[in-house]
PQR file of N, CA, C, O and H, with PARSE charges and radii, in Angstrom:
ATOM      1  N   MET A   1      40.517 -14.920 -26.120 -0.4000 1.5000
ATOM      2  CA  MET A   1      40.508 -13.914 -25.080 -0.0000 2.0000
ATOM      3  C   MET A   1      39.203 -13.129 -25.160  0.5500 1.7000
ATOM      4  O   MET A   1      38.816 -12.677 -26.238 -0.5500 1.4000
ATOM      5  N   ALA A   2      38.540 -12.969 -24.055 -0.4000 1.5000
ATOM      6  CA  ALA A   2      37.262 -12.256 -24.013 -0.0000 2.0000
ATOM      7  C   ALA A   2      37.493 -10.764 -24.111  0.5500 1.7000
ATOM      8  O   ALA A   2      38.499 -10.242 -23.631 -0.5500 1.4000
ATOM      9  H   ALA A   2      38.854 -13.337 -23.180  0.4000 1.0000
ATOM     10  N   ASP A   3      36.556 -10.090 -24.734 -0.4000 1.5000
ATOM     11  CA  ASP A   3      36.626  -8.641 -24.868 -0.0000 2.0000
ATOM     12  C   ASP A   3      36.190  -8.005 -23.549  0.5500 1.7000
ATOM     13  O   ASP A   3      35.008  -8.049 -23.208 -0.5500 1.4000
ATOM     14  H   ASP A   3      35.738 -10.514 -25.124  0.4000 1.0000
ATOM     15  N   SER A   4      37.112  -7.423 -22.814 -0.4000 1.5000
ATOM     16  CA  SER A   4      36.809  -6.879 -21.495 -0.0000 2.0000
ATOM     17  C   SER A   4      35.931  -5.633 -21.558  0.5500 1.7000
ATOM     18  O   SER A   4      35.312  -5.276 -20.556 -0.5500 1.4000
ATOM     19  H   SER A   4      38.072  -7.387 -23.091  0.4000 1.0000
ATOM     20  N   ALA A   5      35.861  -4.970 -22.695 -0.4000 1.5000
ATOM     21  CA  ALA A   5      35.036  -3.764 -22.823 -0.0000 2.0000
ATOM     22  C   ALA A   5      33.549  -4.098 -22.773  0.5500 1.7000
ATOM     23  O   ALA A   5      32.736  -3.263 -22.377 -0.5500 1.4000
ATOM     24  H   ALA A   5      36.365  -5.260 -23.509  0.4000 1.0000
ATOM     25  N   ASN A   6      33.195  -5.312 -23.172 -0.4000 1.5000
ATOM     26  CA  ASN A   6      31.785  -5.700 -23.199 -0.0000 2.0000
ATOM     27  C   ASN A   6      31.320  -6.362 -21.908  0.5500 1.7000
ATOM     28  O   ASN A   6      30.124  -6.601 -21.739 -0.5500 1.4000
ATOM     29  H   ASN A   6      33.856  -5.991 -23.493  0.4000 1.0000
ATOM     30  N   GLN A   7      32.228  -6.657 -21.009 -0.4000 1.5000
ATOM     31  CA  GLN A   7      31.863  -7.309 -19.757 -0.0000 2.0000
ATOM     32  C   GLN A   7      31.421  -6.259 -18.748  0.5500 1.7000
ATOM     33  O   GLN A   7      32.043  -5.206 -18.608 -0.5500 1.4000
ATOM     34  H   GLN A   7      33.199  -6.463 -21.146  0.4000 1.0000
ATOM     35  N   THR A   8      30.346  -6.565 -18.055 -0.4000 1.5000
ATOM     36  CA  THR A   8      29.878  -5.649 -17.023 -0.0000 2.0000
ATOM     37  C   THR A   8      30.218  -6.221 -15.661  0.5500 1.7000
ATOM     38  O   THR A   8      30.072  -7.417 -15.412 -0.5500 1.4000
ATOM     39  H   THR A   8      29.841  -7.420 -18.169  0.4000 1.0000
ATOM     40  N   VAL A   9      30.660  -5.366 -14.815 -0.4000 1.5000
ATOM     41  CA  VAL A   9      30.994  -5.752 -13.453 -0.0000 2.0000
ATOM     42  C   VAL A   9      29.885  -5.221 -12.556  0.5500 1.7000
ATOM     43  O   VAL A   9      29.590  -4.027 -12.582 -0.5500 1.4000
ATOM     44  H   VAL A   9      30.778  -4.394 -15.018  0.4000 1.0000
ATOM     45  N   PRO A  10      29.270  -6.087 -11.765 -0.5600 1.5000
ATOM     46  CA  PRO A  10      28.202  -5.590 -10.895  0.2800 2.0000
ATOM     47  C   PRO A  10      28.755  -4.573  -9.900  0.5500 1.7000
ATOM     48  O   PRO A  10      29.804  -4.791  -9.292 -0.5500 1.4000
ATOM     49  N   THR A  11      28.045  -3.472  -9.743 -0.4000 1.5000
ATOM     50  CA  THR A  11      28.482  -2.450  -8.797 -0.0000 2.0000
ATOM     51  C   THR A  11      27.930  -2.773  -7.425  0.5500 1.7000
ATOM     52  O   THR A  11      26.835  -3.321  -7.306 -0.5500 1.4000
ATOM     53  H   THR A  11      27.193  -3.295 -10.236  0.4000 1.0000
ATOM     54  N   ARG A  12      28.666  -2.444  -6.408 -0.4000 1.5000
ATOM     55  CA  ARG A  12      28.235  -2.676  -5.038 -0.0000 2.0000
ATOM     56  C   ARG A  12      27.643  -1.384  -4.515  0.5500 1.7000
ATOM     57  O   ARG A  12      28.220  -0.311  -4.692 -0.5500 1.4000
ATOM     58  H   ARG A  12      29.556  -1.999  -6.504  0.4000 1.0000
ATOM     59  N   ARG A  13      26.511  -1.485  -3.880 -0.4000 1.5000
ATOM     60  CA  ARG A  13      25.875  -0.325  -3.278 -0.0000 2.0000
ATOM     61  C   ARG A  13      26.480  -0.073  -1.904  0.5500 1.7000
ATOM     62  O   ARG A  13      26.772  -1.005  -1.155 -0.5500 1.4000
ATOM     63  H   ARG A  13      26.042  -2.357  -3.736  0.4000 1.0000
ATOM     64  N   VAL A  14      26.660   1.187  -1.594 -0.4000 1.5000
ATOM     65  CA  VAL A  14      27.149   1.560  -0.281 -0.0000 2.0000
ATOM     66  C   VAL A  14      25.956   1.571   0.666  0.5500 1.7000
ATOM     67  O   VAL A  14      24.921   2.164   0.361 -0.5500 1.4000
ATOM     68  H   VAL A  14      26.424   1.945  -2.202  0.4000 1.0000
ATOM     69  N   LEU A  15      26.097   0.926   1.795 -0.4000 1.5000
ATOM     70  CA  LEU A  15      25.025   0.865   2.772 -0.0000 2.0000
ATOM     71  C   LEU A  15      25.012   2.162   3.563  0.5500 1.7000
ATOM     72  O   LEU A  15      25.971   2.481   4.266 -0.5500 1.4000
ATOM     73  H   LEU A  15      26.938   0.444   2.043  0.4000 1.0000
ATOM     74  N   ARG A  16      23.920   2.906   3.445 -0.4000 1.5000
ATOM     75  CA  ARG A  16      23.777   4.163   4.172 -0.0000 2.0000
ATOM     76  C   ARG A  16      22.828   3.928   5.335  0.5500 1.7000
ATOM     77  O   ARG A  16      21.696   3.483   5.143 -0.5500 1.4000
ATOM     78  H   ARG A  16      23.140   2.647   2.875  0.4000 1.0000
ATOM     79  N   GLY A  17      23.285   4.220   6.514 -0.4000 1.5000
ATOM     80  CA  GLY A  17      22.462   3.996   7.693 -0.0000 2.0000
ATOM     81  C   GLY A  17      22.495   2.536   8.096  0.5500 1.7000
ATOM     82  O   GLY A  17      23.169   1.714   7.476 -0.5500 1.4000
ATOM     83  H   GLY A  17      24.204   4.581   6.670  0.4000 1.0000
ATOM     84  N   ARG A  18      21.760   2.235   9.140 -0.4000 1.5000
ATOM     85  CA  ARG A  18      21.717   0.846   9.591 -0.0000 2.0000
ATOM     86  C   ARG A  18      20.833   0.034   8.653  0.5500 1.7000
ATOM     87  O   ARG A  18      19.947   0.594   8.008 -0.5500 1.4000
ATOM     88  H   ARG A  18      21.213   2.903   9.644  0.4000 1.0000
ATOM     89  N   PRO A  19      21.054  -1.251   8.565 -0.5600 1.5000
ATOM     90  CA  PRO A  19      20.212  -2.084   7.699  0.2800 2.0000
ATOM     91  C   PRO A  19      18.893  -2.452   8.387  0.5500 1.7000
ATOM     92  O   PRO A  19      18.854  -2.690   9.594 -0.5500 1.4000
ATOM     93  N   TYR A  20      17.829  -2.493   7.606 -0.4000 1.5000
ATOM     94  CA  TYR A  20      16.541  -3.020   8.059 -0.0000 2.0000
ATOM     95  C   TYR A  20      16.505  -4.510   7.779  0.5500 1.7000
ATOM     96  O   TYR A  20      17.121  -4.969   6.817 -0.5500 1.4000
ATOM     97  H   TYR A  20      17.861  -2.300   6.625  0.4000 1.0000
ATOM     98  N   SER A  21      15.806  -5.266   8.588 -0.4000 1.5000
ATOM     99  CA  SER A  21      15.431  -6.610   8.180 -0.0000 2.0000
ATOM    100  C   SER A  21      14.170  -6.419   7.334  0.5500 1.7000
ATOM    101  O   SER A  21      13.471  -5.416   7.473 -0.5500 1.4000
ATOM    102  H   SER A  21      15.306  -4.893   9.369  0.4000 1.0000
ATOM    103  N   MET A  22      13.888  -7.367   6.472 -0.4000 1.5000
ATOM    104  CA  MET A  22      12.716  -7.217   5.613 -0.0000 2.0000
ATOM    105  C   MET A  22      11.430  -7.164   6.439  0.5500 1.7000
ATOM    106  O   MET A  22      10.519  -6.402   6.118 -0.5500 1.4000
ATOM    107  H   MET A  22      14.456  -8.183   6.359  0.4000 1.0000
ATOM    108  N   SER A  23      11.353  -7.964   7.492 -0.4000 1.5000
ATOM    109  CA  SER A  23      10.148  -7.978   8.324 -0.0000 2.0000
ATOM    110  C   SER A  23       9.988  -6.649   9.079  0.5500 1.7000
ATOM    111  O   SER A  23       8.870  -6.160   9.241 -0.5500 1.4000
ATOM    112  H   SER A  23      12.093  -8.583   7.753  0.4000 1.0000
ATOM    113  N   GLU A  24      11.090  -6.075   9.534 -0.4000 1.5000
ATOM    114  CA  GLU A  24      11.037  -4.782  10.226 -0.0000 2.0000
ATOM    115  C   GLU A  24      10.547  -3.684   9.276  0.5500 1.7000
ATOM    116  O   GLU A  24       9.717  -2.855   9.649 -0.5500 1.4000
ATOM    117  H   GLU A  24      11.998  -6.472   9.402  0.4000 1.0000
ATOM    118  N   PHE A  25      11.064  -3.688   8.055 -0.4000 1.5000
ATOM    119  CA  PHE A  25      10.649  -2.717   7.042 -0.0000 2.0000
ATOM    120  C   PHE A  25       9.160  -2.861   6.724  0.5500 1.7000
ATOM    121  O   PHE A  25       8.436  -1.867   6.685 -0.5500 1.4000
ATOM    122  H   PHE A  25      11.738  -4.362   7.751  0.4000 1.0000
ATOM    123  N   ALA A  26       8.707  -4.082   6.499 -0.4000 1.5000
ATOM    124  CA  ALA A  26       7.295  -4.335   6.186 -0.0000 2.0000
ATOM    125  C   ALA A  26       6.393  -3.903   7.332  0.5500 1.7000
ATOM    126  O   ALA A  26       5.348  -3.295   7.104 -0.5500 1.4000
ATOM    127  H   ALA A  26       9.296  -4.890   6.531  0.4000 1.0000
ATOM    128  N   ARG A  27       6.784  -4.207   8.547 -0.4000 1.5000
ATOM    129  CA  ARG A  27       5.980  -3.856   9.719 -0.0000 2.0000
ATOM    130  C   ARG A  27       5.931  -2.340   9.908  0.5500 1.7000
ATOM    131  O   ARG A  27       4.875  -1.787  10.215 -0.5500 1.4000
ATOM    132  H   ARG A  27       7.633  -4.701   8.732  0.4000 1.0000
ATOM    133  N   LYS A  28       7.058  -1.672   9.726 -0.4000 1.5000
ATOM    134  CA  LYS A  28       7.124  -0.226   9.951 -0.0000 2.0000
ATOM    135  C   LYS A  28       6.205   0.530   9.003  0.5500 1.7000
ATOM    136  O   LYS A  28       5.583   1.516   9.400 -0.5500 1.4000
ATOM    137  H   LYS A  28       7.916  -2.120   9.476  0.4000 1.0000
ATOM    138  N   TYR A  29       6.112   0.082   7.761 -0.4000 1.5000
ATOM    139  CA  TYR A  29       5.313   0.785   6.757 -0.0000 2.0000
ATOM    140  C   TYR A  29       4.026   0.054   6.380  0.5500 1.7000
ATOM    141  O   TYR A  29       3.367   0.413   5.405 -0.5500 1.4000
ATOM    142  H   TYR A  29       6.617  -0.719   7.439  0.4000 1.0000
ATOM    143  N   ARG A  30       3.674  -0.967   7.152 -0.4000 1.5000
ATOM    144  CA  ARG A  30       2.451  -1.751   6.909 -0.0000 2.0000
ATOM    145  C   ARG A  30       2.349  -2.240   5.468  0.5500 1.7000
ATOM    146  O   ARG A  30       1.333  -2.045   4.801 -0.5500 1.4000
ATOM    147  H   ARG A  30       4.210  -1.258   7.944  0.4000 1.0000
ATOM    148  N   LEU A  31       3.409  -2.871   5.009 -0.4000 1.5000
ATOM    149  CA  LEU A  31       3.444  -3.410   3.652 -0.0000 2.0000
ATOM    150  C   LEU A  31       3.187  -4.907   3.704  0.5500 1.7000
ATOM    151  O   LEU A  31       3.536  -5.581   4.673 -0.5500 1.4000
ATOM    152  H   LEU A  31       4.235  -3.029   5.551  0.4000 1.0000
ATOM    153  N   ASP A  32       2.560  -5.420   2.626 -0.4000 1.5000
ATOM    154  CA  ASP A  32       2.426  -6.869   2.568 -0.0000 2.0000
ATOM    155  C   ASP A  32       3.794  -7.460   2.200  0.5500 1.7000
ATOM    156  O   ASP A  32       4.682  -6.745   1.733 -0.5500 1.4000
ATOM    157  H   ASP A  32       2.277  -4.872   1.839  0.4000 1.0000
ATOM    158  N   GLU A  33       3.948  -8.743   2.409 -0.4000 1.5000
ATOM    159  CA  GLU A  33       5.241  -9.400   2.234 -0.0000 2.0000
ATOM    160  C   GLU A  33       5.778  -9.252   0.809  0.5500 1.7000
ATOM    161  O   GLU A  33       6.975  -9.037   0.614 -0.5500 1.4000
ATOM    162  H   GLU A  33       3.228  -9.323   2.788  0.4000 1.0000
ATOM    163  N   LYS A  34       4.902  -9.366  -0.176 -0.4000 1.5000
ATOM    164  CA  LYS A  34       5.322  -9.296  -1.576 -0.0000 2.0000
ATOM    165  C   LYS A  34       5.887  -7.912  -1.920  0.5500 1.7000
ATOM    166  O   LYS A  34       6.941  -7.818  -2.549 -0.5500 1.4000
ATOM    167  H   LYS A  34       3.930  -9.541  -0.018  0.4000 1.0000
ATOM    168  N   GLU A  35       5.200  -6.844  -1.517 -0.4000 1.5000
ATOM    169  CA  GLU A  35       5.653  -5.490  -1.809 -0.0000 2.0000
ATOM    170  C   GLU A  35       6.930  -5.155  -1.033  0.5500 1.7000
ATOM    171  O   GLU A  35       7.835  -4.523  -1.578 -0.5500 1.4000
ATOM    172  H   GLU A  35       4.344  -6.921  -1.006  0.4000 1.0000
ATOM    173  N   ALA A  36       7.008  -5.567   0.217 -0.4000 1.5000
ATOM    174  CA  ALA A  36       8.211  -5.312   1.014 -0.0000 2.0000
ATOM    175  C   ALA A  36       9.418  -6.004   0.380  0.5500 1.7000
ATOM    176  O   ALA A  36      10.497  -5.418   0.301 -0.5500 1.4000
ATOM    177  H   ALA A  36       6.273  -6.080   0.660  0.4000 1.0000
ATOM    178  N   LYS A  37       9.242  -7.236  -0.065 -0.4000 1.5000
ATOM    179  CA  LYS A  37      10.333  -7.980  -0.688 -0.0000 2.0000
ATOM    180  C   LYS A  37      10.775  -7.311  -1.978  0.5500 1.7000
ATOM    181  O   LYS A  37      11.974  -7.213  -2.240 -0.5500 1.4000
ATOM    182  H   LYS A  37       8.366  -7.712   0.000  0.4000 1.0000
ATOM    183  N   ARG A  38       9.832  -6.849  -2.788 -0.4000 1.5000
ATOM    184  CA  ARG A  38      10.158  -6.187  -4.059 -0.0000 2.0000
ATOM    185  C   ARG A  38      10.995  -4.930  -3.815  0.5500 1.7000
ATOM    186  O   ARG A  38      12.019  -4.727  -4.467 -0.5500 1.4000
ATOM    187  H   ARG A  38       8.858  -6.928  -2.575  0.4000 1.0000
ATOM    188  N   LEU A  39      10.559  -4.094  -2.882 -0.4000 1.5000
ATOM    189  CA  LEU A  39      11.288  -2.858  -2.597 -0.0000 2.0000
ATOM    190  C   LEU A  39      12.634  -3.145  -1.942  0.5500 1.7000
ATOM    191  O   LEU A  39      13.631  -2.494  -2.253 -0.5500 1.4000
ATOM    192  H   LEU A  39       9.727  -4.259  -2.353  0.4000 1.0000
ATOM    193  N   TYR A  40      12.662  -4.106  -1.048 -0.4000 1.5000
ATOM    194  CA  TYR A  40      13.885  -4.474  -0.341 -0.0000 2.0000
ATOM    195  C   TYR A  40      14.942  -4.976  -1.327  0.5500 1.7000
ATOM    196  O   TYR A  40      16.114  -4.617  -1.215 -0.5500 1.4000
ATOM    197  H   TYR A  40      11.852  -4.635  -0.795  0.4000 1.0000
ATOM    198  N   GLU A  41      14.534  -5.797  -2.282 -0.4000 1.5000
ATOM    199  CA  GLU A  41      15.476  -6.324  -3.266 -0.0000 2.0000
ATOM    200  C   GLU A  41      15.918  -5.251  -4.254  0.5500 1.7000
ATOM    201  O   GLU A  41      17.057  -5.273  -4.719 -0.5500 1.4000
ATOM    202  H   GLU A  41      13.582  -6.088  -2.373  0.4000 1.0000
ATOM    203  N   LYS A  42      15.046  -4.329  -4.574 -0.4000 1.5000
ATOM    204  CA  LYS A  42      15.381  -3.279  -5.538 -0.0000 2.0000
ATOM    205  C   LYS A  42      16.274  -2.199  -4.934  0.5500 1.7000
ATOM    206  O   LYS A  42      17.201  -1.728  -5.593 -0.5500 1.4000
ATOM    207  H   LYS A  42      14.120  -4.312  -4.197  0.4000 1.0000
ATOM    208  N   PHE A  43      16.008  -1.799  -3.683 -0.4000 1.5000
ATOM    209  CA  PHE A  43      16.717  -0.679  -3.081 -0.0000 2.0000
ATOM    210  C   PHE A  43      17.704  -1.083  -1.997  0.5500 1.7000
ATOM    211  O   PHE A  43      18.449  -0.233  -1.509 -0.5500 1.4000
ATOM    212  H   PHE A  43      15.255  -2.182  -3.148  0.4000 1.0000
ATOM    213  N   GLY A  44      17.732  -2.337  -1.610 -0.4000 1.5000
ATOM    214  CA  GLY A  44      18.681  -2.806  -0.619 -0.0000 2.0000
ATOM    215  C   GLY A  44      18.173  -2.632   0.802  0.5500 1.7000
ATOM    216  O   GLY A  44      17.072  -2.125   1.017 -0.5500 1.4000
ATOM    217  H   GLY A  44      17.126  -3.027  -2.007  0.4000 1.0000
ATOM    218  N   PRO A  45      18.975  -3.051   1.771 -0.5600 1.5000
ATOM    219  CA  PRO A  45      18.537  -3.049   3.165  0.2800 2.0000
ATOM    220  C   PRO A  45      18.758  -1.734   3.913  0.5500 1.7000
ATOM    221  O   PRO A  45      18.415  -1.636   5.091 -0.5500 1.4000
ATOM    222  N   SER A  46      19.318  -0.731   3.256 -0.4000 1.5000
ATOM    223  CA  SER A  46      19.648   0.519   3.929 -0.0000 2.0000
ATOM    224  C   SER A  46      18.408   1.217   4.475  0.5500 1.7000
ATOM    225  O   SER A  46      17.497   1.552   3.718 -0.5500 1.4000
ATOM    226  H   SER A  46      19.596  -0.811   2.299  0.4000 1.0000
ATOM    227  N   ALA A  47      18.373   1.438   5.789 -0.4000 1.5000
ATOM    228  CA  ALA A  47      17.242   2.123   6.415 -0.0000 2.0000
ATOM    229  C   ALA A  47      17.096   3.530   5.855  0.5500 1.7000
ATOM    230  O   ALA A  47      15.980   4.003   5.642 -0.5500 1.4000
ATOM    231  H   ALA A  47      19.114   1.166   6.404  0.4000 1.0000
ATOM    232  N   THR A  48      18.213   4.198   5.616 -0.4000 1.5000
ATOM    233  CA  THR A  48      18.166   5.558   5.074 -0.0000 2.0000
ATOM    234  C   THR A  48      17.509   5.569   3.704  0.5500 1.7000
ATOM    235  O   THR A  48      16.613   6.372   3.447 -0.5500 1.4000
ATOM    236  H   THR A  48      19.121   3.814   5.788  0.4000 1.0000
ATOM    237  N   GLU A  49      17.952   4.681   2.827 -0.4000 1.5000
ATOM    238  CA  GLU A  49      17.400   4.625   1.467 -0.0000 2.0000
ATOM    239  C   GLU A  49      15.910   4.272   1.483  0.5500 1.7000
ATOM    240  O   GLU A  49      15.113   4.901   0.787 -0.5500 1.4000
ATOM    241  H   GLU A  49      18.680   4.029   3.035  0.4000 1.0000
ATOM    242  N   LEU A  50      15.544   3.280   2.268 -0.4000 1.5000
ATOM    243  CA  LEU A  50      14.147   2.850   2.304 -0.0000 2.0000
ATOM    244  C   LEU A  50      13.248   3.905   2.950  0.5500 1.7000
ATOM    245  O   LEU A  50      12.113   4.096   2.513 -0.5500 1.4000
ATOM    246  H   LEU A  50      16.191   2.770   2.833  0.4000 1.0000
ATOM    247  N   ASP A  51      13.736   4.585   3.976 -0.4000 1.5000
ATOM    248  CA  ASP A  51      12.951   5.660   4.592 -0.0000 2.0000
ATOM    249  C   ASP A  51      12.752   6.814   3.610  0.5500 1.7000
ATOM    250  O   ASP A  51      11.665   7.388   3.542 -0.5500 1.4000
ATOM    251  H   ASP A  51      14.658   4.429   4.331  0.4000 1.0000
ATOM    252  N   LEU A  52      13.790   7.156   2.851 -0.4000 1.5000
ATOM    253  CA  LEU A  52      13.655   8.210   1.842 -0.0000 2.0000
ATOM    254  C   LEU A  52      12.660   7.806   0.756  0.5500 1.7000
ATOM    255  O   LEU A  52      11.846   8.620   0.320 -0.5500 1.4000
ATOM    256  H   LEU A  52      14.673   6.689   2.906  0.4000 1.0000
ATOM    257  N   LEU A  53      12.727   6.562   0.327 -0.4000 1.5000
ATOM    258  CA  LEU A  53      11.790   6.055  -0.676 -0.0000 2.0000
ATOM    259  C   LEU A  53      10.353   6.167  -0.183  0.5500 1.7000
ATOM    260  O   LEU A  53       9.476   6.646  -0.902 -0.5500 1.4000
ATOM    261  H   LEU A  53      13.389   5.900   0.682  0.4000 1.0000
ATOM    262  N   MET A  54      10.120   5.723   1.042 -0.4000 1.5000
ATOM    263  CA  MET A  54       8.755   5.747   1.562 -0.0000 2.0000
ATOM    264  C   MET A  54       8.280   7.171   1.816  0.5500 1.7000
ATOM    265  O   MET A  54       7.086   7.446   1.695 -0.5500 1.4000
ATOM    266  H   MET A  54      10.832   5.333   1.626  0.4000 1.0000
ATOM    267  N   ALA A  55       9.181   8.082   2.166 -0.4000 1.5000
ATOM    268  CA  ALA A  55       8.805   9.489   2.316 -0.0000 2.0000
ATOM    269  C   ALA A  55       8.398  10.067   0.966  0.5500 1.7000
ATOM    270  O   ALA A  55       7.441  10.837   0.882 -0.5500 1.4000
ATOM    271  H   ALA A  55      10.151   7.859   2.264  0.4000 1.0000
ATOM    272  N   ALA A  56       9.118   9.701  -0.087 -0.4000 1.5000
ATOM    273  CA  ALA A  56       8.772  10.164  -1.428 -0.0000 2.0000
ATOM    274  C   ALA A  56       7.424   9.614  -1.876  0.5500 1.7000
ATOM    275  O   ALA A  56       6.699  10.271  -2.623 -0.5500 1.4000
ATOM    276  H   ALA A  56       9.896   9.076  -0.019  0.4000 1.0000
ATOM    277  N   LYS A  57       7.090   8.412  -1.423 -0.4000 1.5000
ATOM    278  CA  LYS A  57       5.794   7.812  -1.737 -0.0000 2.0000
ATOM    279  C   LYS A  57       4.705   8.310  -0.793  0.5500 1.7000
ATOM    280  O   LYS A  57       3.543   7.922  -0.911 -0.5500 1.4000
ATOM    281  H   LYS A  57       7.679   7.879  -0.816  0.4000 1.0000
ATOM    282  N   ARG A  58       5.095   9.181   0.154 -0.4000 1.5000
ATOM    283  CA  ARG A  58       4.181   9.754   1.149 -0.0000 2.0000
ATOM    284  C   ARG A  58       3.509   8.670   1.997  0.5500 1.7000
ATOM    285  O   ARG A  58       2.309   8.718   2.266 -0.5500 1.4000
ATOM    286  H   ARG A  58       6.039   9.496   0.250  0.4000 1.0000
ATOM    287  N   LYS A  59       4.319   7.693   2.408 -0.4000 1.5000
ATOM    288  CA  LYS A  59       3.849   6.626   3.295 -0.0000 2.0000
ATOM    289  C   LYS A  59       4.566   6.807   4.623  0.5500 1.7000
ATOM    290  O   LYS A  59       5.709   6.376   4.772 -0.5500 1.4000
ATOM    291  H   LYS A  59       5.294   7.653   2.189  0.4000 1.0000
ATOM    292  N   PRO A  60       3.910   7.439   5.591 -0.5600 1.5000
ATOM    293  CA  PRO A  60       4.580   7.650   6.889  0.2800 2.0000
ATOM    294  C   PRO A  60       4.724   6.333   7.636  0.5500 1.7000
ATOM    295  O   PRO A  60       3.916   5.419   7.469 -0.5500 1.4000
ATOM    296  N   PRO A  61       5.761   6.245   8.461 -0.5600 1.5000
ATOM    297  CA  PRO A  61       5.909   5.038   9.279  0.2800 2.0000
ATOM    298  C   PRO A  61       4.819   4.994  10.337  0.5500 1.7000
ATOM    299  O   PRO A  61       4.312   6.028  10.771 -0.5500 1.4000
ATOM    300  N   THR A  62       4.474   3.802  10.737 -0.4000 1.5000
ATOM    301  CA  THR A  62       3.479   3.659  11.798 -0.0000 2.0000
ATOM    302  C   THR A  62       4.183   3.777  13.139  0.5500 1.7000
ATOM    303  O   THR A  62       5.333   3.361  13.283 -0.5500 1.4000
ATOM    304  H   THR A  62       4.885   2.962  10.384  0.4000 1.0000
ATOM    305  N   LEU A  63       3.511   4.328  14.093 -0.4000 1.5000
ATOM    306  CA  LEU A  63       4.073   4.461  15.424 -0.0000 2.0000
ATOM    307  C   LEU A  63       3.601   3.305  16.279  0.5500 1.7000
ATOM    308  O   LEU A  63       2.478   2.830  16.110 -0.5500 1.4000
ATOM    309  H   LEU A  63       2.577   4.666  13.976  0.4000 1.0000
ATOM    310  N   PRO A  64       4.423   2.850  17.180 -0.5600 1.5000
ATOM    311  CA  PRO A  64       3.970   1.781  18.081  0.2800 2.0000
ATOM    312  C   PRO A  64       2.857   2.298  18.966  0.5500 1.7000
ATOM    313  O   PRO A  64       2.905   3.433  19.440 -0.5500 1.4000
ATOM    314  N   LEU A  65       1.858   1.467  19.187 -0.4000 1.5000
ATOM    315  CA  LEU A  65       0.725   1.863  20.008 -0.0000 2.0000
ATOM    316  C   LEU A  65       1.027   1.770  21.497  0.5500 1.7000
ATOM    317  O   LEU A  65       0.405   2.453  22.310 -0.5500 1.4000
ATOM    318  H   LEU A  65       1.819   0.545  18.802  0.4000 1.0000
ATOM    319  N   ASP A  66       1.985   0.920  21.845 -0.4000 1.5000
ATOM    320  CA  ASP A  66       2.337   0.707  23.246 -0.0000 2.0000
ATOM    321  C   ASP A  66       3.554   1.571  23.582  0.5500 1.7000
ATOM    322  O   ASP A  66       4.683   1.179  23.289 -0.5500 1.4000
ATOM    323  H   ASP A  66       2.491   0.364  21.185  0.4000 1.0000
ATOM    324  N   PHE A  67       3.344   2.725  24.185 -0.4000 1.5000
ATOM    325  CA  PHE A  67       4.433   3.633  24.498 -0.0000 2.0000
ATOM    326  C   PHE A  67       5.173   3.242  25.773  0.5500 1.7000
ATOM    327  O   PHE A  67       6.232   3.803  26.055 -0.5500 1.4000
ATOM    328  H   PHE A  67       2.427   3.043  24.422  0.4000 1.0000
ATOM    329  N   ASP A  68       4.647   2.299  26.549 -0.4000 1.5000
ATOM    330  CA  ASP A  68       5.294   1.866  27.777 -0.0000 2.0000
ATOM    331  C   ASP A  68       6.426   0.871  27.514  0.5500 1.7000
ATOM    332  O   ASP A  68       7.266   0.641  28.385 -0.5500 1.4000
ATOM    333  H   ASP A  68       3.787   1.844  26.320  0.4000 1.0000
ATOM    334  N   ALA A  69       6.450   0.289  26.335 -0.4000 1.5000
ATOM    335  CA  ALA A  69       7.442  -0.761  26.043 -0.0000 2.0000
ATOM    336  C   ALA A  69       8.797  -0.185  25.727  0.5500 1.7000
ATOM    337  O   ALA A  69       9.739  -0.932  25.460 -0.5500 1.4000
ATOM    338  H   ALA A  69       5.769   0.475  25.627  0.4000 1.0000
TER
END
């Protein structure tokens, strides 16, 4: 019988806000694919979490140049 005290159960993160796609996140903050993937995998797809992270890093989102769209 395995010792249940030593087994770790992965915790599930609660998704706060709508989820970003990785490409949307990278485009919004002008990140290269490698950095966007690293942050996305570490902090999850939550737009709220990723926006807070980037605000803490003082990386403002880019605004679309085409306001007519």
